[in-house]
C-alpha positions as CSV (number, residue, x, y, z in Angstrom):
1,M,283.1,400.4,116.0
2,E,279.6,399.5,115.3
3,N,278.1,398.8,119.0
4,C,280.8,401.4,120.7
5,L,279.3,403.8,123.0
6,F,282.1,406.5,122.8
7,C,282.1,406.1,118.7
8,K,278.4,406.7,118.9
9,I,279.3,410.0,120.8
10,I,281.8,411.0,118.3
11,A,279.8,410.5,115.9
12,G,276.8,412.6,117.1
13,E,274.3,409.9,117.5
14,I,274.3,410.2,121.3
15,P,274.2,413.6,123.0
16,S,277.3,414.8,125.2
17,T,278.8,418.1,126.3
18,V,281.6,418.7,124.2
19,E,284.4,420.3,126.0
20,Y,287.1,419.9,123.3
21,E,287.4,418.6,119.8
22,D,290.0,418.6,117.0
23,E,290.6,416.0,114.4
24,Y,292.2,413.5,116.6
25,I,290.5,413.4,120.2
26,Y,287.1,414.2,121.3
27,A,286.8,415.2,125.1
28,F,283.3,415.6,126.9
29,K,281.8,415.9,130.8
30,D,281.1,412.3,132.3
31,I,277.9,411.9,132.8
32,N,278.6,410.4,136.6
33,P,281.3,413.0,137.8
34,V,283.0,412.2,140.8
35,A,284.3,415.8,141.3
36,P,283.5,419.0,140.0
37,V,285.6,418.5,136.9
38,H,285.5,414.9,135.4
39,T,285.8,414.9,131.5
40,L,286.5,412.2,129.5
41,V,289.3,412.3,126.6
42,V,289.0,410.1,123.8
43,P,290.8,409.5,120.7
44,K,288.5,409.4,117.6
45,K,290.0,406.4,116.5
46,H,288.7,403.5,117.7
47,I,291.3,401.9,120.0
48,C,290.0,399.0,122.7
49,C,292.6,400.1,125.5
50,L,295.9,401.0,126.2
51,D,297.0,397.1,125.1
52,G,295.4,397.7,121.7
53,L,297.7,400.4,120.8
54,C,300.2,399.6,118.1
55,D,303.5,401.2,116.8
56,E,301.5,403.6,114.3
57,D,299.3,405.1,117.2
58,E,302.5,406.8,118.6
59,A,302.0,410.1,117.1
60,L,298.2,410.0,118.1
61,M,299.1,409.3,121.8
62,G,301.0,412.4,121.8
63,K,297.9,414.5,120.3
64,V,295.9,412.6,123.3
65,M,298.1,413.7,126.0
66,L,298.7,417.2,124.4
67,G,294.9,417.3,124.4
68,I,294.5,416.1,127.7
69,K,296.5,419.2,129.1
70,K,294.5,421.4,126.9
71,V,291.1,420.4,128.1
72,A,292.3,420.8,131.9
73,S,293.8,424.1,131.3
74,K,290.1,425.5,130.4
75,Y,289.3,424.9,134.1
76,E,290.0,426.9,136.5
77,E,289.0,424.4,139.2
78,C,292.3,422.3,137.8
79,K,294.8,425.4,138.1
80,D,296.1,423.8,141.3
81,G,296.2,420.4,140.0
82,Y,294.4,417.4,138.6
83,R,294.5,413.8,138.1
84,V,294.6,411.7,134.9
85,I,293.0,408.2,135.2
86,N,292.9,405.2,132.7
87,N,291.5,402.0,133.2
88,C,292.4,399.0,130.9
89,G,290.5,396.1,130.6
90,E,287.7,394.7,132.8
91,N,289.8,393.8,135.4
92,G,291.5,397.5,135.4
93,G,287.8,398.6,135.8
94,Q,287.3,399.5,132.4
95,T,283.6,399.6,131.3
96,V,283.8,401.2,128.1
97,M,285.9,399.2,125.7
98,H,287.4,402.4,124.1
99,L,290.6,403.8,125.1
100,H,289.6,406.9,127.3
101,F,291.3,409.2,129.9
102,H,289.5,410.7,132.6
103,I,290.5,414.2,133.7
104,I,289.1,414.9,137.2
105,G,289.9,418.0,139.6
106,G,288.6,421.0,141.1
107,T,288.9,419.7,144.7
108,K,291.6,418.4,146.9
109,L,292.0,414.8,145.6
110,D,292.4,411.7,148.2
111,E,295.2,409.3,147.4
112,K,292.7,406.6,147.7
113,L,290.7,407.8,144.9
114,I,292.8,405.7,142.7
């Protein structure tokens, strides 16, 4: 996607702190962290949001979920738990229209953080 911030990050056009990468996903540190661990996990395929998924994305989403687990397991701070957040659409709080998941951990998370 030509003007997508996350597509540009994945392509290396915008610098990021890479935490994990394979052929399906790209994970990098959030530039405005809300907790000691705040990493974004994005599929390399541009999908606007959860509502943009189609049947062909079923296997990819399995890779994304396993990738989230791999990334979280890298952090000692997440050994006692972490939160995974996805915002879908503008009213859901999504600010970058590329499907992504936030891994947040490293502290006791308040239920109200959602």
